[in-house]
C-alpha positions in Angstrom: 10.5 20.8 -10.6 8.4 20.4 -7.5 9.1 17.7 -4.9 7.2 15.0 -6.8 10.6 13.3 -7.3 10.6 12.5 -3.6 7.7 10.1 -4.1 10.1 7.2 -4.7 13.8 6.3 -4.8 15.8 4.1 -7.1 19.6 3.8 -6.5 20.2 3.4 -10.2 19.0 6.8 -11.4 19.2 10.5 -10.7 16.9 11.1 -7.7 15.6 14.4 -9.1 15.0 13.8 -12.8 15.0 10.0 -12.8 17.3 9.8 -15.7 19.3 6.5 -16.0 21.3 4.5 -18.5 24.8 4.4 -19.9 24.6 7.9 -21.3 23.8 9.3 -17.8 26.8 9.9 -15.6 25.6 9.5 -12.0 27.5 10.9 -9.1 26.8 9.6 -5.7 26.6 11.9 -2.7 30.2 11.9 -1.5 29.2 12.0 2.1 26.7 9.2 2.5 27.2 7.3 -0.8 23.5 6.3 -0.7 21.9 8.6 -3.3 22.9 9.7 -6.8 22.4 12.7 -9.1 23.1 13.4 -12.8 24.4 16.9 -12.1 25.6 19.3 -9.4 22.4 21.3 -10.1 20.1 18.5 -9.1 22.3 17.6 -6.1 22.1 21.2 -4.9 18.3 21.2 -5.5 17.8 18.2 -3.3 20.4 19.1 -0.6 18.1 21.1 1.7 15.9 18.0 2.0 18.8 15.5 2.2 21.4 17.2 4.4 20.0 16.2 7.8 19.6 12.6 6.8 23.0 12.6 5.2 24.6 13.8 8.5 22.8 11.1 10.5 24.0 8.4 8.1 27.6 9.6 8.3 27.4 9.7 12.1 26.1 6.1 12.3 28.7 4.8 9.8 31.5 6.2 11.8 30.7 3.9 14.7 29.0 1.0 13.1 30.4 0.6 9.6 31.7 -3.0 10.0 28.4 -4.2 11.6 26.4 -2.9 8.6 28.6 -4.2 5.8 30.3 -7.5 5.0 27.1 -9.7 5.4 26.1 -12.0 2.6 23.0 -14.1 3.5 19.6 -12.4 2.8 18.4 -12.8 6.4 21.6 -11.3 7.8 21.6 -8.5 5.2 18.0 -7.5 5.9 18.6 -7.5 9.7 21.8 -5.4 9.2 20.0 -2.9 7.0 17.0 -2.7 9.4 19.3 -2.0 12.3 21.2 0.6 10.2 17.9 2.3 9.4 16.8 2.3 13.0 20.1 3.8 14.2 19.8 6.6 11.7 16.2 7.3 12.7 17.4 7.7 16.4 20.1 10.1 15.2 17.7 12.0 13.0 14.9 12.1 15.7 12.1 11.9 13.2 10.4 9.3 11.0 11.8 8.7 7.6 9.9 9.7 4.5 9.0 6.8 2.2 11.7 7.5 -0.3 14.2 7.8 2.6 13.2 4.3 3.8 13.7 3.1 0.2 17.3 4.3 0.3 18.0 1.8 3.1 15.8 -1.0 1.6 17.0 -0.8 -2.0 20.6 0.4 -2.2 22.7 -0.3 -5.2 24.2 -3.7 -4.3 24.3 -7.1 -6.0 21.0 -8.8 -5.7 22.7 -12.1 -5.0 25.7 -11.5 -2.7 25.1 -7.8 -1.7 28.4 -6.7 -3.2 28.4 -2.8 -3.0 31.6 -1.9 -5.0 30.1 0.2 -7.8 33.0 -0.7 -10.1 31.8 -4.4 -10.0 28.1 -3.7 -10.5 25.9 -3.7 -13.5 22.3 -2.5 -13.5 19.4 -4.4 -15.0 18.7 -2.6 -18.3 15.0 -3.4 -18.2 13.6 -2.8 -14.7 16.3 -0.6 -13.3 15.4 -1.9 -9.8 18.3 -4.4 -9.3 22.0 -4.7 -9.9 24.4 -7.6 -10.2 28.2 -8.0 -9.6 30.3 -9.4 -12.4 30.2 -12.9 -10.8 26.4 -13.0 -10.8 25.5 -10.9 -13.8 24.1 -14.0 -15.7 22.0 -15.2 -12.8 18.5 -16.4 -13.7 17.1 -15.6 -10.2 15.8 -12.2 -11.4 14.1 -13.4 -14.6 10.6 -14.0 -13.3 10.5 -10.7 -11.3 11.9 -8.4 -13.9 8.7 -7.5 -15.7 6.8 -6.8 -12.5 9.7 -4.6 -11.2 9.6 -2.7 -14.4 5.8 -2.3 -13.9 6.6 -0.9 -10.5 8.9 1.7 -12.0 6.4 2.7 -14.7 3.7 3.1 -12.1 6.0 5.2 -9.8 6.9 7.5 -12.8 3.2 7.8 -13.7 2.3 8.8 -10.1 5.1 11.3 -10.1 4.2 12.9 -13.4 0.4 13.0 -13.1 -0.6 15.7 -10.6 -3.6 14.4 -8.9 -5.0 13.8 -5.4 -7.0 10.9 -6.5 -7.8 8.7 -9.5 -9.5 10.2 -12.6 -12.3 7.8 -13.4 -13.1 9.1 -16.9 -12.4 5.7 -18.3 -14.5 3.8 -15.7 -17.7 2.4 -17.2 -20.8 2.4 -15.0 -22.5 -1.0 -14.7 -25.9 -1.3 -13.0 -27.0 -4.7 -14.5 -24.3 -6.7 -12.7 -23.3 -7.7 -9.2 -19.9 -8.5 -7.7 -20.4 -12.3 -8.3 -20.6 -11.5 -12.0 -16.9 -10.9 -11.9 -14.3 -13.6 -11.2 -11.5 -11.4 -10.1 -10.0 -7.9 -10.4 -8.8 -8.4 -14.0 -12.2 -9.5 -15.0 -13.8 -6.4 -13.5 -11.2 -4.1 -15.2 -11.6 -5.9 -18.6 -15.4 -5.3 -18.4 -15.6 -1.8 -16.9 -12.4 0.0 -18.0 -11.5 0.7 -21.6 -7.9 -0.5 -22.2 -8.4 -2.0 -25.7 -6.5 0.8 -27.5 -3.4 0.5 -25.3 -0.3 -1.6 -26.0 0.1 -4.6 -23.7 2.6 -2.8 -21.4 0.5 0.3 -21.2 -2.6 -1.7 -20.6 -0.9 -3.5 -17.6 0.1 -0.1 -16.2 -3.4 1.3 -16.5 -5.0 -1.8 -15.0 -2.5 -1.9 -12.1 -3.0 1.8 -11.4 -6.8 1.5 -11.5 -6.8 -1.6 -9.4 -4.9 0.1 -6.6 -7.9 2.3 -6.1 -10.7 -0.2 -6.9 -9.4 -3.0 -4.6 -10.9 -1.5 -1.4 -14.5 -1.2 -2.4 -14.4 -4.4 -4.5 -12.8 -6.3 -1.6 -15.7 -5.1 0.6 -18.2 -6.2 -2.0 -16.5 -9.6 -2.2 -16.7 -10.0 1.6 -20.4 -9.1 1.4 -20.9 -11.8 -1.2 -19.1 -14.4 0.9 -21.2 -13.4 3.9 -24.4 -13.7 1.8 -25.0 -10.2 3.2 -28.2 -8.5 1.9 -28.7 -4.8 3.0 -31.8 -4.4 5.1 -32.3 -0.7 4.5 -32.0 2.0 1.8 -28.8 3.2 3.4 -25.6 1.2 4.0 -23.1 2.2 6.7 -19.5 0.9 6.5 -16.8 1.4 9.1 -13.2 1.4 7.8 -10.9 0.8 10.7 -7.2 1.7 10.7 -7.9 4.1 7.9 -5.0 6.1 6.6 -4.0 8.5 3.8 -4.2 5.5 1.4 -7.9 5.3 1.9 -8.3 9.0 1.5 -6.5 9.0 -1.8 -9.0 6.5 -3.3 -12.3 8.1 -2.4 -13.7 8.3 -5.9 -13.3 4.6 -6.4 -15.9 3.9 -3.7 -18.6 5.0 -6.3 -18.5 1.4 -7.5 -20.5 0.5 -4.4 -23.4 2.5 -5.8 -23.2 0.5 -9.0 -22.9 -3.0 -7.5 -25.0 -3.1 -4.3 -28.7 -4.0 -4.6 -30.8 -1.3 -6.3 -32.7 -0.8 -3.1 -29.7 0.9 -1.5 -29.7 4.6 -2.4 -27.2 5.9 0.1 -23.8 4.6 1.2 -21.9 6.1 4.1 -18.2 5.3 4.5 -16.9 6.2 8.0 -13.1 6.1 8.1 -11.6 5.8 11.6 -7.9 6.0 12.3 -5.5 8.3 14.2 -3.7 9.6 11.0 -6.8 10.6 9.0 -8.0 14.2 8.9 -11.4 15.0 10.5 -14.2 15.8 8.0 -17.7 15.1 6.8 -18.5 15.4 3.1 -20.3 13.9 0.1 -18.8 12.8 -3.2 -20.4 15.1 -5.6 -18.7 14.0 -8.9 -20.6 10.8 -9.4 -21.9 9.4 -12.7 -25.0 10.6 -14.4 -26.8 7.3 -13.7 -26.2 7.7 -10.0 -27.5 11.3 -10.1 -30.6 10.2 -12.0 -31.3 7.6 -9.4 -30.7 10.1 -6.6 -27.9 7.9 -5.1 -25.5 9.4 -2.6 -22.0 8.5 -1.4 -21.1 10.1 1.9 -17.9 10.1 3.9 -17.0 10.8 7.5 -13.4 10.8 8.8 -12.5 10.5 12.5 -9.0 10.9 13.7 -9.0 8.5 16.6 -8.6 4.9 17.6 -11.7 2.7 16.9 -12.4 2.0 20.5 -12.6 5.7 21.2 -14.9 6.2 18.2 -17.2 3.5 19.5 -17.6 5.5 22.7 -17.9 8.9 21.1 -21.1 10.9 20.4 -20.3 10.7 16.7 -20.7 6.9 16.7 -23.1 5.6 14.0 -23.9 1.9 14.0 -22.4 0.1 11.0 -23.7 -2.6 8.8 -20.2 -4.0 8.2 -16.7 -3.2 9.5 -13.6 -3.6 7.2 -9.9 -3.1 7.8 -7.4 -3.0 4.9 -3.9 -4.3 5.7 -4.6 -3.3 9.3 -1.6 -5.1 10.8 -3.3 -6.1 14.1 -0.5 -8.6 14.8 2.4 -6.1 14.4 3.0 -5.2 18.1 3.1 -7.5 21.1 0.2 -7.3 23.5 1.0 -5.0 26.5 3.7 -3.1 24.6 3.2 0.7 24.4 2.8 0.5 20.6 0.0 -2.0 20.8 -3.4 -0.2 20.4 -5.6 -2.9 18.9 -6.6 -4.9 22.0 -9.3 -2.5 23.3 -10.8 -2.1 19.8 -10.9 -5.8 19.1 -12.5 -6.4 22.6 -15.1 -3.7 21.8 -15.8 -5.2 18.4 -16.4 -8.6 20.0 -19.2 -7.2 22.1 -21.0 -6.1 18.9 -22.6 -8.2 16.2 -21.0 -6.7 13.2 -19.5 -8.7 10.3 -15.7 -8.0 10.0 -13.6 -8.1 6.9 -9.8 -7.9 7.1 -7.2 -7.9 4.4 -3.5 -8.8 4.6 -0.5 -8.7 2.3 0.6 -12.4 2.7 -0.7 -15.8 3.7 1.6 -15.8 6.8 0.0 -12.5 7.9 -3.4 -14.1 7.7 -2.4 -16.7 10.3 -0.8 -14.0 12.5 -3.9 -11.8 12.4 -6.2 -14.7 13.3 -3.9 -15.8 16.1 -3.6 -12.3 17.5 -7.4 -11.8 17.5 -7.8 -15.1 19.3 -5.1 -14.1 21.8 -6.8 -10.7 22.5 -10.2 -12.4 23.0 -8.8 -15.3 24.9 -10.9 -17.7 22.8 -10.9 -19.2 19.3 -13.2 -17.2 17.0 -14.0 -18.9 13.7 -13.9 -17.1 10.4 -16.0 -18.1 7.5 -13.2 -17.6 5.0 -9.5 -17.0 5.0 -7.4 -17.1 1.8 -6.5 -15.4 -1.5 -8.5 -12.3 -2.4 -9.6 -12.3 -6.0 -10.0 -8.6 -5.9 -6.5 -7.8 -4.6 -4.7 -4.9 -6.2 -2.7 -5.7 -9.4 -0.2 -3.0 -8.5 3.1 -4.6 -7.3 5.1 -2.8 -4.6 8.8 -3.4 -3.9 9.7 -5.1 -0.6 13.1 -6.2 0.7 11.7 -9.3 2.5 9.1 -10.7 0.1 10.5 -9.0 -3.1 7.0 -7.8 -4.1 3.7 -7.4 -2.3 0.2 -6.4 -3.2 -2.5 -4.5 -1.2 -5.3 -6.7 0.0 -3.8 -9.8 -1.4 -5.4 -12.1 1.2 -8.7 -11.7 3.1 -10.2 -12.9 6.4 -14.0 -12.8 6.8 -15.8 -13.1 10.2 -19.6 -13.2 10.6 -18.8 -11.5 13.9 -16.3 -11.7 16.7 -18.8 -12.6 19.4 -17.5 -15.6 21.6 
């Protein structure tokens, strides 16, 4: 097997082959006790990737074991696990891979009391994402989340087994006789444009959630344009995607829906992705539908590996029609801290007259983003809309603080940031 198994981590299954159940005898790593395998062969296979993290975990536990364990409240437990993870990162002297972070966020402990004695634990047979001690095994607290957590697992396994760099849109139906306001929400769009009728209910949900994770970005942008009553003035439309990351680069093919749903007068859409983690490049999406080809429509991409304020001042700058940031996290670092990089970019945006669309994971993040923008600008800037995004992704993600979260779940729309 290749390293696709490192795409995600579940404490209740073999990390390499993802087998689980009563017939699978899992053995935890004897050194760190945080990861399990169904055989010595799979443990040896993963050892070259695990050994440095394993040593860092052991070193931290030697000195801080009692501070990490024996906490029961959710808030205390999350804080202890976060501190544990940060101490391990310092020992390791590198950032954790996503699956390694999940080892700290989702260990095999009781969902209710965080009991970690494996002899007292039973795993949920349906979702495989949580465990319960004997005292709490009949708790109803997990009932409403179980199906969604199972959906998470099915989507993780799908992503691991299907080798692809981006979504295959063979099942996406092209629609040129509709606009974004013809669809009420993401499910409505998928029911109309993606063929899921032959699937079972569970497979249909998996397909819809998988497709929505890619479609949510362009559809969120189109929804923002609708709320702004924005009508493109020219044959070309230029969009700036700020705080762009590998997530945006993995969903490029989905942006073709812009060609389907923008006014027919628009024949060219250029998406300029700006963010310090994206790879530099300029290219066109060649694999577009036959209708787009017939109408000579074009979808162009530029990627600039820099902060937005630096892009604004660079020779490569192209004036946008709209600016959008997906789950940008403007509020995450305090102003004047060395990690805070947004203030110059927000200040530069405020001097322009561009509509700005921002998405967030939660309602509380919406308020934090707005407050931080106001703090940076030193004035109250009114948005025309803030609230639930009907075109949020349907793909749930596990989280240790909110239990589940969705990309672009909420949206903030500014006509501009000008004082």
